[in-house]
Biotite code that builds the C-alpha atoms (Angstrom):
import biotite.structure as struc

atoms = struc.array([
    struc.Atom([-5.109, -0.201, -3.735], chain_id="A", res_id=1, res_name="MET", atom_name="CA", element="C"),
    struc.Atom([-3.974, -1.170, -0.346], chain_id="A", res_id=2, res_name="ALA", atom_name="CA", element="C"),
    struc.Atom([-5.763, 0.374, 2.553], chain_id="A", res_id=3, res_name="ARG", atom_name="CA", element="C"),
    struc.Atom([-3.017, 2.265, 3.901], chain_id="A", res_id=4, res_name="LYS", atom_name="CA", element="C"),
    struc.Atom([-2.295, 6.003, 4.869], chain_id="A", res_id=5, res_name="CYS", atom_name="CA", element="C"),
    struc.Atom([0.010, 7.665, 1.979], chain_id="A", res_id=6, res_name="THR", atom_name="CA", element="C"),
    struc.Atom([2.003, 9.700, 4.717], chain_id="A", res_id=7, res_name="VAL", atom_name="CA", element="C"),
    struc.Atom([2.008, 7.794, 7.919], chain_id="A", res_id=8, res_name="SER", atom_name="CA", element="C"),
    struc.Atom([1.836, 4.312, 6.462], chain_id="A", res_id=9, res_name="LYS", atom_name="CA", element="C"),
    struc.Atom([-0.880, 3.154, 8.927], chain_id="A", res_id=10, res_name="VAL", atom_name="CA", element="C"),
    struc.Atom([-2.457, 0.087, 7.790], chain_id="A", res_id=11, res_name="LYS", atom_name="CA", element="C"),
    struc.Atom([-5.445, -2.407, 9.257], chain_id="A", res_id=12, res_name="PRO", atom_name="CA", element="C"),
    struc.Atom([-4.861, -4.371, 12.471], chain_id="A", res_id=13, res_name="LEU", atom_name="CA", element="C"),
    struc.Atom([-5.637, -7.729, 12.987], chain_id="A", res_id=14, res_name="VAL", atom_name="CA", element="C"),
    struc.Atom([-7.463, -8.777, 16.439], chain_id="A", res_id=15, res_name="GLY", atom_name="CA", element="C"),
    struc.Atom([-10.074, -11.038, 17.494], chain_id="A", res_id=16, res_name="ASN", atom_name="CA", element="C"),
    struc.Atom([-13.924, -10.680, 18.161], chain_id="A", res_id=17, res_name="ASN", atom_name="CA", element="C"),
    struc.Atom([-14.479, -12.066, 21.692], chain_id="A", res_id=18, res_name="VAL", atom_name="CA", element="C"),
    struc.Atom([-17.894, -13.257, 22.073], chain_id="A", res_id=19, res_name="SER", atom_name="CA", element="C"),
    struc.Atom([-19.882, -13.483, 25.578], chain_id="A", res_id=20, res_name="HIS", atom_name="CA", element="C"),
    struc.Atom([-18.988, -17.215, 25.629], chain_id="A", res_id=21, res_name="SER", atom_name="CA", element="C"),
    struc.Atom([-15.545, -16.244, 24.895], chain_id="A", res_id=22, res_name="LYS", atom_name="CA", element="C"),
    struc.Atom([-15.245, -17.923, 21.218], chain_id="A", res_id=23, res_name="ARG", atom_name="CA", element="C"),
    struc.Atom([-12.646, -15.893, 19.265], chain_id="A", res_id=24, res_name="ARG", atom_name="CA", element="C"),
    struc.Atom([-12.920, -15.160, 15.752], chain_id="A", res_id=25, res_name="THR", atom_name="CA", element="C"),
    struc.Atom([-10.646, -12.973, 13.348], chain_id="A", res_id=26, res_name="LYS", atom_name="CA", element="C"),
    struc.Atom([-11.328, -9.451, 12.664], chain_id="A", res_id=27, res_name="ARG", atom_name="CA", element="C"),
    struc.Atom([-9.740, -6.461, 11.239], chain_id="A", res_id=28, res_name="ARG", atom_name="CA", element="C"),
    struc.Atom([-9.673, -2.744, 12.447], chain_id="A", res_id=29, res_name="GLN", atom_name="CA", element="C"),
    struc.Atom([-9.527, -0.709, 9.544], chain_id="A", res_id=30, res_name="GLU", atom_name="CA", element="C"),
    struc.Atom([-7.932, 2.918, 9.526], chain_id="A", res_id=31, res_name="PRO", atom_name="CA", element="C"),
    struc.Atom([-10.012, 6.037, 8.723], chain_id="A", res_id=32, res_name="ASN", atom_name="CA", element="C"),
    struc.Atom([-8.970, 6.895, 5.731], chain_id="A", res_id=33, res_name="LEU", atom_name="CA", element="C"),
    struc.Atom([-10.243, 9.777, 3.534], chain_id="A", res_id=34, res_name="GLN", atom_name="CA", element="C"),
    struc.Atom([-9.125, 11.249, 0.089], chain_id="A", res_id=35, res_name="TRP", atom_name="CA", element="C"),
    struc.Atom([-8.230, 14.662, 0.255], chain_id="A", res_id=36, res_name="LYS", atom_name="CA", element="C"),
    struc.Atom([-6.841, 17.253, -1.841], chain_id="A", res_id=37, res_name="ARG", atom_name="CA", element="C"),
    struc.Atom([-3.835, 19.621, -0.502], chain_id="A", res_id=38, res_name="PHE", atom_name="CA", element="C"),
    struc.Atom([-2.916, 22.769, -2.137], chain_id="A", res_id=39, res_name="TRP", atom_name="CA", element="C"),
    struc.Atom([1.409, 23.022, -2.668], chain_id="A", res_id=40, res_name="LEU", atom_name="CA", element="C"),
    struc.Atom([2.076, 26.862, -2.251], chain_id="A", res_id=41, res_name="GLU", atom_name="CA", element="C"),
    struc.Atom([5.349, 26.012, -3.766], chain_id="A", res_id=42, res_name="ASP", atom_name="CA", element="C"),
    struc.Atom([4.875, 24.306, -6.736], chain_id="A", res_id=43, res_name="GLU", atom_name="CA", element="C"),
    struc.Atom([1.239, 26.065, -7.235], chain_id="A", res_id=44, res_name="LYS", atom_name="CA", element="C"),
    struc.Atom([-0.589, 22.797, -7.644], chain_id="A", res_id=45, res_name="ARG", atom_name="CA", element="C"),
    struc.Atom([-2.792, 20.331, -6.018], chain_id="A", res_id=46, res_name="TRP", atom_name="CA", element="C"),
    struc.Atom([-1.761, 16.785, -4.701], chain_id="A", res_id=47, res_name="ILE", atom_name="CA", element="C"),
    struc.Atom([-4.261, 14.212, -3.853], chain_id="A", res_id=48, res_name="ARG", atom_name="CA", element="C"),
    struc.Atom([-3.703, 11.801, -0.709], chain_id="A", res_id=49, res_name="LEU", atom_name="CA", element="C"),
    struc.Atom([-5.461, 9.102, 0.989], chain_id="A", res_id=50, res_name="ARG", atom_name="CA", element="C"),
    struc.Atom([-4.836, 9.965, 4.552], chain_id="A", res_id=51, res_name="VAL", atom_name="CA", element="C"),
    struc.Atom([-6.310, 9.025, 7.954], chain_id="A", res_id=52, res_name="THR", atom_name="CA", element="C"),
    struc.Atom([-8.358, 11.481, 10.083], chain_id="A", res_id=53, res_name="ALA", atom_name="CA", element="C"),
    struc.Atom([-5.550, 11.772, 12.566], chain_id="A", res_id=54, res_name="ARG", atom_name="CA", element="C"),
    struc.Atom([-2.966, 12.881, 9.767], chain_id="A", res_id=55, res_name="ILE", atom_name="CA", element="C"),
    struc.Atom([-5.955, 15.503, 8.419], chain_id="A", res_id=56, res_name="LEU", atom_name="CA", element="C"),
    struc.Atom([-5.845, 17.342, 12.094], chain_id="A", res_id=57, res_name="ARG", atom_name="CA", element="C"),
    struc.Atom([-2.000, 17.019, 12.170], chain_id="A", res_id=58, res_name="THR", atom_name="CA", element="C"),
    struc.Atom([-1.462, 18.647, 8.554], chain_id="A", res_id=59, res_name="ILE", atom_name="CA", element="C"),
    struc.Atom([-4.129, 21.065, 9.879], chain_id="A", res_id=60, res_name="SER", atom_name="CA", element="C"),
    struc.Atom([-2.290, 22.004, 12.878], chain_id="A", res_id=61, res_name="ASN", atom_name="CA", element="C"),
    struc.Atom([1.318, 21.788, 11.601], chain_id="A", res_id=62, res_name="ARG", atom_name="CA", element="C"),
    struc.Atom([0.913, 22.295, 7.953], chain_id="A", res_id=63, res_name="GLY", atom_name="CA", element="C"),
    struc.Atom([1.389, 20.125, 5.232], chain_id="A", res_id=64, res_name="LEU", atom_name="CA", element="C"),
    struc.Atom([5.184, 20.629, 4.419], chain_id="A", res_id=65, res_name="LYS", atom_name="CA", element="C"),
    struc.Atom([6.213, 20.350, 7.847], chain_id="A", res_id=66, res_name="ALA", atom_name="CA", element="C"),
    struc.Atom([4.230, 17.045, 8.135], chain_id="A", res_id=67, res_name="THR", atom_name="CA", element="C"),
    struc.Atom([5.522, 15.472, 5.092], chain_id="A", res_id=68, res_name="LEU", atom_name="CA", element="C"),
    struc.Atom([8.951, 16.386, 5.901], chain_id="A", res_id=69, res_name="LYS", atom_name="CA", element="C"),
    struc.Atom([8.671, 14.659, 9.559], chain_id="A", res_id=70, res_name="LYS", atom_name="CA", element="C"),
    struc.Atom([7.164, 11.462, 7.806], chain_id="A", res_id=71, res_name="HIS", atom_name="CA", element="C"),
    struc.Atom([9.613, 11.489, 5.048], chain_id="A", res_id=72, res_name="GLY", atom_name="CA", element="C"),
    struc.Atom([7.429, 11.877, 2.296], chain_id="A", res_id=73, res_name="MET", atom_name="CA", element="C"),
    struc.Atom([8.469, 15.474, 1.206], chain_id="A", res_id=74, res_name="LEU", atom_name="CA", element="C"),
    struc.Atom([10.737, 14.380, -1.423], chain_id="A", res_id=75, res_name="LYS", atom_name="CA", element="C"),
    struc.Atom([8.610, 11.699, -2.907], chain_id="A", res_id=76, res_name="GLN", atom_name="CA", element="C"),
    struc.Atom([5.389, 13.984, -3.008], chain_id="A", res_id=77, res_name="LEU", atom_name="CA", element="C"),
    struc.Atom([6.944, 17.518, -3.755], chain_id="A", res_id=78, res_name="VAL", atom_name="CA", element="C"),
    struc.Atom([9.911, 16.562, -5.518], chain_id="A", res_id=79, res_name="GLY", atom_name="CA", element="C"),
    struc.Atom([12.092, 19.472, -3.426], chain_id="A", res_id=80, res_name="ALA", atom_name="CA", element="C"),
])
């Protein structure tokens, strides 16, 4: 499975490790992904999503349905 947020589509960034002598080697910055179950009140069921910690905060503030609608995922995951 790809290391990608199912809601916001955030994926790893690629950059350089730079040493004291300025040598550069490639590195990856992985997103902080978490598996989380969310309750869908409309359908009376749980959905399991792999989301970033930032989207978890957004969902707790705005709500699941509003966040999914903003990111264009409402029809895919809910079926509405």
